[in-house]
C-alpha positions as CSV (number, residue, x, y, z in Angstrom):
1,M,-108.2,-30.8,-155.0
2,K,-107.8,-27.7,-156.6
3,R,-104.9,-25.2,-154.9
4,E,-105.5,-22.1,-154.6
5,I,-103.4,-19.5,-155.8
6,F,-102.6,-15.8,-153.9
7,K,-101.6,-12.5,-156.1
8,V,-99.4,-12.4,-153.4
9,V,-98.0,-13.4,-149.7
10,G,-96.8,-11.6,-146.8
11,I,-94.4,-13.3,-144.6
12,G,-94.2,-11.6,-141.1
13,I,-96.6,-9.3,-139.9
14,G,-95.9,-6.2,-138.5
15,P,-96.5,-2.9,-138.7
16,F,-95.2,-2.3,-142.3
17,N,-96.6,-5.7,-143.8
18,L,-99.8,-5.2,-142.0
19,S,-99.6,-1.7,-143.8
20,V,-100.0,-3.3,-147.0
21,A,-102.4,-5.9,-146.1
22,A,-104.3,-3.0,-144.7
23,L,-104.2,-1.1,-148.6
24,L,-104.9,-3.9,-150.0
25,Y,-108.2,-4.6,-148.6
26,P,-110.3,-2.2,-150.5
27,L,-109.0,-3.9,-153.5
28,G,-110.5,-7.2,-153.1
29,E,-110.0,-8.7,-156.7
30,L,-106.0,-8.7,-155.5
31,S,-105.4,-11.9,-153.5
32,N,-103.9,-12.0,-150.7
33,R,-102.6,-13.7,-147.6
34,F,-100.1,-12.4,-144.4
35,L,-98.1,-15.1,-141.8
36,E,-97.2,-14.2,-138.9
37,A,-95.5,-17.3,-136.7
38,R,-96.2,-15.3,-133.3
39,P,-100.0,-16.2,-132.1
40,N,-101.1,-13.1,-132.0
41,F,-99.9,-9.7,-133.1
42,Q,-97.2,-7.7,-131.1
43,W,-94.7,-4.4,-131.7
44,H,-91.9,-4.6,-129.7
45,P,-93.5,-5.8,-126.5
46,G,-90.2,-6.0,-124.3
47,M,-90.3,-2.0,-124.4
48,L,-94.1,-0.8,-124.4
49,F,-93.3,1.4,-121.2
50,P,-95.9,3.3,-120.6
51,G,-94.7,7.4,-121.5
52,S,-92.4,5.8,-124.4
53,T,-93.6,7.2,-128.0
54,V,-93.6,7.3,-131.4
55,Q,-91.4,9.5,-133.1
56,V,-93.6,10.2,-136.2
57,S,-96.9,12.2,-136.2
58,C,-99.9,9.7,-135.8
59,L,-100.7,10.9,-139.2
60,K,-97.7,8.7,-140.8
61,D,-99.8,5.9,-139.9
62,L,-100.8,2.6,-142.1
63,V,-102.6,4.1,-144.9
64,T,-103.0,7.8,-144.5
65,P,-99.9,8.8,-146.7
66,A,-101.2,7.0,-149.5
67,D,-104.7,6.3,-149.1
68,P,-106.6,9.0,-146.3
69,T,-109.9,7.6,-147.1
70,N,-109.1,4.0,-146.0
71,P,-110.9,2.4,-143.2
72,Y,-107.8,1.5,-141.3
73,S,-106.2,5.3,-140.6
74,F,-105.0,6.2,-137.0
75,L,-107.9,8.9,-136.8
76,S,-110.8,5.9,-137.8
77,F,-109.2,4.0,-134.5
78,L,-109.9,6.9,-132.6
79,S,-113.4,7.4,-133.8
80,A,-113.4,3.4,-133.5
81,Q,-113.1,4.2,-129.5
82,N,-115.0,6.9,-129.1
83,R,-111.7,8.6,-127.7
84,F,-111.5,10.7,-130.9
85,Y,-112.4,14.7,-129.3
86,H,-110.5,13.6,-125.9
87,F,-107.6,12.5,-127.9
88,L,-107.3,16.2,-129.3
89,N,-108.2,18.1,-126.2
90,A,-105.4,15.9,-124.6
91,D,-103.1,18.0,-127.2
92,F,-100.2,15.3,-127.0
93,D,-96.7,16.3,-128.8
94,R,-96.8,12.5,-129.6
95,V,-98.9,9.4,-129.9
96,T,-97.2,6.6,-127.0
97,R,-95.8,3.6,-128.2
98,T,-98.6,1.7,-126.0
99,E,-102.0,3.9,-128.2
100,F,-100.1,3.1,-131.1
101,N,-100.0,-0.4,-130.2
102,Q,-103.4,-0.5,-129.4
103,Y,-104.2,1.2,-133.1
104,L,-101.8,-1.8,-134.9
105,Q,-103.5,-4.4,-132.9
106,W,-107.2,-3.1,-133.6
107,V,-106.2,-2.6,-137.5
108,C,-105.2,-6.5,-136.6
109,R,-108.6,-8.1,-135.9
110,Q,-110.2,-5.9,-138.3
111,L,-108.6,-7.4,-141.6
112,P,-109.5,-11.3,-142.9
113,T,-106.6,-11.9,-144.6
114,L,-104.2,-12.2,-141.5
115,R,-103.0,-15.4,-140.1
116,F,-101.0,-15.9,-136.8
117,G,-99.4,-19.1,-135.5
118,S,-98.1,-20.0,-139.1
119,R,-94.7,-19.9,-139.0
120,V,-92.7,-20.3,-142.6
121,G,-90.2,-22.9,-142.6
122,S,-89.1,-22.5,-145.9
123,I,-90.0,-20.8,-149.3
124,D,-89.2,-22.4,-152.5
125,L,-90.3,-22.1,-156.4
126,H,-92.5,-24.7,-158.1
127,D,-94.0,-24.8,-161.5
128,G,-93.2,-21.1,-161.8
129,L,-95.1,-20.3,-158.5
130,F,-93.5,-19.5,-155.1
131,R,-94.4,-22.4,-152.5
132,I,-94.7,-21.3,-148.9
133,H,-94.1,-24.2,-146.8
134,T,-96.0,-23.8,-143.1
135,A,-96.1,-26.3,-139.8
136,G,-99.8,-27.2,-141.7
137,S,-100.5,-26.0,-145.0
138,V,-98.2,-25.3,-148.7
139,L,-99.4,-21.9,-150.0
140,Y,-98.7,-21.2,-153.5
141,A,-98.3,-16.9,-154.8
142,R,-97.5,-15.0,-158.0
143,N,-95.1,-12.9,-155.6
144,V,-94.0,-12.3,-152.0
145,I,-93.3,-9.6,-149.6
146,L,-90.4,-10.2,-146.4
147,G,-91.7,-8.2,-143.6
148,T,-89.6,-10.6,-141.0
149,G,-87.4,-7.4,-139.9
150,L,-84.3,-7.8,-138.7
151,V,-82.4,-9.6,-136.1
152,P,-81.0,-8.0,-132.5
153,N,-77.2,-7.0,-132.6
154,V,-75.3,-8.6,-130.0
155,P,-71.3,-8.7,-130.0
156,S,-70.3,-11.7,-131.1
157,F,-68.4,-12.3,-128.0
158,A,-71.2,-11.5,-125.5
159,E,-73.7,-14.1,-127.6
160,R,-72.5,-17.3,-125.4
161,H,-73.4,-15.9,-122.3
162,L,-77.0,-14.5,-123.5
163,G,-79.6,-16.3,-120.8
164,Q,-81.1,-14.7,-118.1
165,T,-78.7,-12.3,-116.6
166,V,-77.3,-11.0,-120.0
167,F,-80.1,-10.0,-122.6
168,H,-81.1,-7.6,-125.6
169,A,-83.5,-4.8,-124.8
170,K,-86.0,-5.8,-126.7
171,D,-86.9,-8.4,-124.5
172,F,-86.8,-6.0,-121.3
173,L,-90.5,-5.7,-120.2
174,T,-91.6,-9.3,-121.1
175,R,-88.2,-10.7,-119.4
176,A,-89.2,-8.2,-116.1
177,P,-86.1,-9.3,-114.1
178,A,-86.1,-8.4,-110.6
179,L,-83.1,-5.8,-110.4
180,K,-83.7,-4.6,-106.6
181,D,-80.5,-4.0,-104.9
182,K,-78.5,-5.5,-108.4
183,T,-76.2,-3.1,-110.5
184,V,-77.0,-3.4,-114.4
185,A,-75.0,-2.0,-117.3
186,V,-76.9,-0.8,-119.9
187,I,-74.8,-0.8,-123.1
188,G,-76.0,1.0,-126.2
189,G,-76.6,5.4,-126.3
190,G,-79.7,5.5,-128.6
191,Q,-83.3,5.8,-127.7
192,S,-83.5,2.3,-126.4
193,G,-80.4,2.5,-123.9
194,A,-82.3,5.6,-122.5
195,E,-85.7,4.8,-122.2
196,I,-84.5,1.7,-120.3
197,V,-82.4,4.1,-118.3
198,S,-84.8,6.6,-117.7
199,H,-87.5,3.6,-116.4
200,L,-84.5,2.1,-114.4
201,L,-84.1,5.5,-112.8
202,S,-87.9,6.0,-111.8
203,I,-88.7,2.8,-110.3
204,S,-88.3,3.7,-106.9
205,E,-89.6,0.7,-105.2
206,Q,-87.8,-1.8,-107.4
207,A,-84.7,0.0,-108.1
208,P,-81.2,-1.3,-109.1
209,K,-78.7,-0.6,-106.6
210,K,-76.8,1.5,-109.4
211,V,-77.5,1.9,-113.4
212,V,-74.2,2.2,-115.2
213,W,-74.9,3.7,-118.8
214,I,-72.4,2.8,-121.1
215,S,-72.3,4.4,-125.2
216,R,-69.7,4.3,-127.7
217,R,-70.7,7.7,-128.5
218,L,-69.3,10.7,-128.2
219,N,-71.8,11.6,-126.5
220,Y,-75.6,11.1,-125.3
221,L,-76.9,12.9,-128.4
222,P,-80.4,14.2,-129.5
223,L,-82.3,12.8,-132.6
224,D,-81.9,15.4,-135.7
225,E,-85.9,15.7,-135.9
226,S,-85.3,19.9,-137.5
227,N,-87.6,20.8,-140.5
228,F,-85.0,20.3,-142.8
229,T,-83.6,17.1,-141.4
230,N,-87.6,15.7,-142.1
231,E,-87.0,16.2,-146.0
232,F,-84.9,13.0,-146.2
233,F,-88.0,11.5,-144.8
234,T,-89.8,12.2,-147.8
235,P,-90.7,10.4,-151.1
236,D,-88.5,12.7,-153.0
237,Y,-85.4,12.2,-151.0
238,V,-85.8,8.7,-151.4
239,E,-85.7,8.7,-155.0
240,H,-82.6,11.5,-155.5
241,F,-80.3,9.0,-152.9
242,Y,-81.7,5.9,-154.9
243,N,-79.5,7.4,-157.8
244,L,-76.3,7.7,-155.9
245,S,-74.0,5.8,-156.4
246,A,-73.2,2.5,-153.8
247,S,-69.9,4.8,-152.2
248,N,-71.5,8.0,-152.1
249,R,-75.0,6.7,-150.2
250,Q,-73.1,4.9,-147.8
251,R,-71.2,8.2,-146.5
252,I,-74.1,10.0,-146.9
253,L,-76.0,7.5,-144.2
254,N,-73.1,7.8,-141.7
255,D,-73.4,11.5,-142.0
256,Q,-77.6,11.3,-141.6
257,K,-77.1,8.8,-138.1
258,M,-78.6,11.0,-135.8
259,A,-81.5,11.7,-138.0
260,S,-82.7,8.3,-137.1
261,D,-80.6,7.0,-134.1
262,G,-80.5,9.8,-131.5
263,I,-82.1,10.2,-128.5
264,A,-85.7,12.2,-128.5
265,L,-85.2,15.9,-126.7
266,P,-87.5,15.5,-124.4
267,L,-86.4,12.0,-123.3
268,L,-83.1,13.5,-122.9
269,K,-84.4,16.3,-120.8
270,Q,-86.2,14.0,-118.6
271,L,-82.9,11.6,-118.0
272,Y,-81.1,14.8,-117.3
273,Q,-83.5,15.9,-115.0
274,Q,-83.6,12.7,-113.0
275,A,-80.1,12.2,-112.4
276,Y,-79.9,15.6,-111.2
277,R,-82.7,14.8,-108.4
278,L,-80.8,11.7,-107.8
279,R,-77.4,13.7,-106.9
280,F,-78.3,17.0,-105.4
281,I,-82.1,16.8,-103.9
282,E,-81.7,13.2,-103.3
283,K,-78.0,12.7,-102.4
284,K,-78.3,9.3,-103.8
285,S,-74.8,10.3,-105.8
286,N,-73.6,6.2,-106.7
287,A,-77.3,5.4,-108.1
288,F,-75.7,5.9,-111.5
289,N,-73.1,6.2,-113.2
290,F,-73.2,7.8,-117.2
291,L,-69.9,6.6,-119.5
292,P,-69.7,7.9,-123.0
293,H,-67.2,7.3,-125.7
294,R,-66.2,3.8,-124.4
295,D,-65.4,0.6,-126.4
296,L,-66.6,-2.5,-125.2
297,K,-63.9,-4.9,-125.5
298,S,-65.2,-8.5,-123.9
299,L,-67.7,-9.3,-121.6
300,H,-66.7,-12.8,-118.8
301,P,-68.6,-14.4,-116.0
302,S,-67.0,-12.9,-112.5
303,D,-68.0,-14.2,-108.9
304,N,-70.3,-11.7,-108.4
305,G,-72.0,-11.2,-112.0
306,W,-70.3,-10.0,-114.8
307,T,-67.2,-8.2,-115.6
308,S,-67.1,-6.0,-118.7
309,C,-63.6,-4.5,-120.1
310,W,-64.1,-1.4,-121.9
311,K,-61.3,1.2,-123.6
312,N,-62.2,5.0,-122.9
313,K,-61.6,6.9,-126.3
314,S,-61.3,10.2,-124.9
315,N,-57.7,8.4,-122.9
316,G,-57.4,5.4,-124.5
317,K,-57.1,3.8,-121.0
318,S,-59.0,0.3,-120.3
319,E,-61.6,0.1,-117.4
320,S,-63.8,-2.9,-116.2
321,I,-67.1,-3.0,-115.5
322,A,-69.0,-5.2,-112.8
323,S,-72.3,-5.3,-113.2
324,D,-75.2,-8.2,-112.5
325,F,-77.1,-7.5,-115.2
326,V,-76.3,-6.7,-118.5
327,I,-78.1,-5.3,-121.0
328,F,-77.5,-4.5,-124.6
329,C,-79.4,-2.0,-126.1
330,T,-77.3,-2.3,-129.4
331,G,-79.9,-1.8,-132.3
332,Y,-80.8,-4.3,-134.9
333,S,-78.8,-5.7,-137.7
334,K,-79.5,-7.5,-141.3
335,A,-79.7,-11.5,-141.8
336,V,-80.9,-13.5,-144.4
337,P,-84.1,-15.6,-143.5
338,A,-83.7,-19.0,-142.8
339,Y,-86.8,-20.0,-144.8
340,L,-85.0,-18.4,-148.2
341,E,-82.2,-20.8,-147.9
342,P,-83.8,-22.4,-151.4
343,L,-83.8,-19.5,-153.0
344,E,-80.6,-17.5,-151.0
345,G,-78.6,-19.0,-154.4
346,R,-80.5,-17.3,-157.0
347,I,-80.8,-13.8,-155.2
348,S,-78.1,-11.1,-155.9
349,I,-76.7,-10.1,-152.6
350,G,-74.0,-7.2,-152.3
351,S,-71.7,-6.1,-149.4
352,D,-74.4,-4.1,-147.7
353,G,-77.4,-6.4,-148.2
354,F,-79.8,-7.2,-151.2
355,D,-79.9,-5.7,-154.1
356,V,-83.1,-4.0,-154.4
357,R,-85.0,-2.2,-157.4
358,P,-86.7,1.4,-157.1
359,D,-90.2,-0.6,-156.5
360,F,-88.7,-2.3,-153.6
361,S,-88.2,-5.9,-155.3
362,L,-85.4,-8.0,-154.9
363,I,-83.0,-8.3,-157.9
364,W,-83.2,-12.3,-158.6
365,E,-82.8,-15.0,-161.4
366,G,-86.2,-15.9,-161.4
367,P,-89.4,-15.8,-163.8
368,P,-89.6,-11.9,-164.4
369,D,-93.2,-12.0,-163.1
370,R,-92.3,-12.9,-159.7
371,R,-91.5,-10.9,-157.7
372,I,-89.6,-10.9,-154.2
373,Y,-90.5,-7.3,-152.3
374,I,-88.9,-6.3,-148.8
375,Q,-89.8,-4.5,-146.0
376,N,-87.1,-2.9,-144.0
377,G,-84.0,-4.3,-145.9
378,A,-83.4,-1.4,-148.5
379,R,-81.9,1.4,-146.1
380,H,-78.9,0.5,-147.7
381,T,-80.3,1.3,-151.3
382,H,-83.5,3.8,-150.3
383,G,-81.8,5.8,-147.6
384,V,-82.5,6.5,-144.1
385,A,-86.2,6.6,-143.5
386,D,-86.6,3.1,-144.6
387,P,-86.5,1.2,-141.2
388,N,-88.8,4.5,-140.1
389,L,-92.8,4.3,-140.1
390,S,-92.3,7.9,-141.9
391,L,-92.3,6.1,-145.5
392,M,-94.2,3.1,-144.8
393,A,-97.5,3.6,-146.1
394,W,-95.9,5.2,-149.2
395,R,-93.6,2.0,-149.6
396,S,-96.4,-0.2,-149.1
397,A,-98.5,1.6,-151.6
398,T,-95.5,1.9,-154.1
399,I,-94.9,-1.7,-153.8
400,I,-99.2,-2.5,-154.1
401,N,-98.7,-0.6,-157.6
402,S,-95.8,-3.0,-158.7
403,L,-97.6,-5.9,-158.0
404,V,-101.0,-4.9,-159.9
405,G,-98.6,-2.9,-162.9
406,T,-101.1,0.3,-162.7
407,P,-101.0,3.2,-160.5
408,I,-103.5,2.2,-158.1
409,Y,-102.6,4.3,-155.7
410,N,-101.7,7.7,-156.9
411,M,-98.6,9.0,-155.3
412,P,-97.8,12.7,-156.6
413,K,-94.0,13.5,-156.2
414,D,-93.8,16.2,-153.2
415,L,-91.4,19.0,-154.5
416,S,-88.7,19.3,-151.7
417,L,-88.2,22.7,-150.6
418,I,-84.3,21.6,-151.3
419,T,-82.4,20.9,-154.5
420,W,-80.4,17.6,-153.7
């Protein structure tokens, strides 16, 4: 039986690999397949709050920055759904995540190269080709794109407690815990923590008795979306960043934290107004407690739920907080996917993660014409924009140009207004 050999197989179908698939579609001669373990497309379903918004322009969609004529743009979606003029008339500052998720699902329904319900068990090299093993088939590819994302980050001492009443933010809406009259500790002072706290303070009939919001940061700090800061999210800056030394890159990433990891200013304003109304108008001073500048030291079960122990970084004192639920809004971390185990010894991995070339391919001890590309795994080499949607289409076009060996997508450099 003749085996089909794909030019590229993508592992995981999130927005990043979906972007590659959409930009590959007009290039019919470039055979490709994208595999996803889940039965259908899901984009952070546990955090799709009705009012939550995407923190980038809707023009930074799957395809538009690389190919404005591609049929899978957000504007094409609006037109196909007969809502283009109404969307313009609504004059939204930002697109809601729910609507952007609808757009992503719409693209998934159009693309014939996507295969859901296909969990990859392992990838090895066989006869000079990548051999991708799934539960029901074996695929062969000349190149692969890793797009399975990051893993939820939870303190190691809390991992054994994960369950019905201790969980990561990513599961919040899908778990739908019964929180009425309970005390809920929300750990993490970034956007996801702020969204969950705001949601908990707004569900009046099913509201918790108390919401305790704890953060290690000095305060609840805003996302820096100012004009010059947004220059970090340009192809020109990525090239500059890549050519810096590793030590300089790490120092700069620390300095740029609030460019990607702060709280959207409208949400901060909303939270403050919610707290004001509860304390001064509704006289519910005990409904919330905001505790920034604390370090979590331990978590252990108690008679009535959980006790978390903290160090107050302002005065050095130890504190304890009793709660019925603990929700970790502590982000995500890098991990080598288990399916890479057969190749792991041949892939170059430094102290900060994979060693990545400018075209987002990994440095590895394999045939030079067989490439492993990485999505959302190059922040340490390509900069603060890597996990962000802002440069999604540009990165996809960069990968495709590398796959083909010629500039299929013309990407003229945007000259920065800043001399780096």
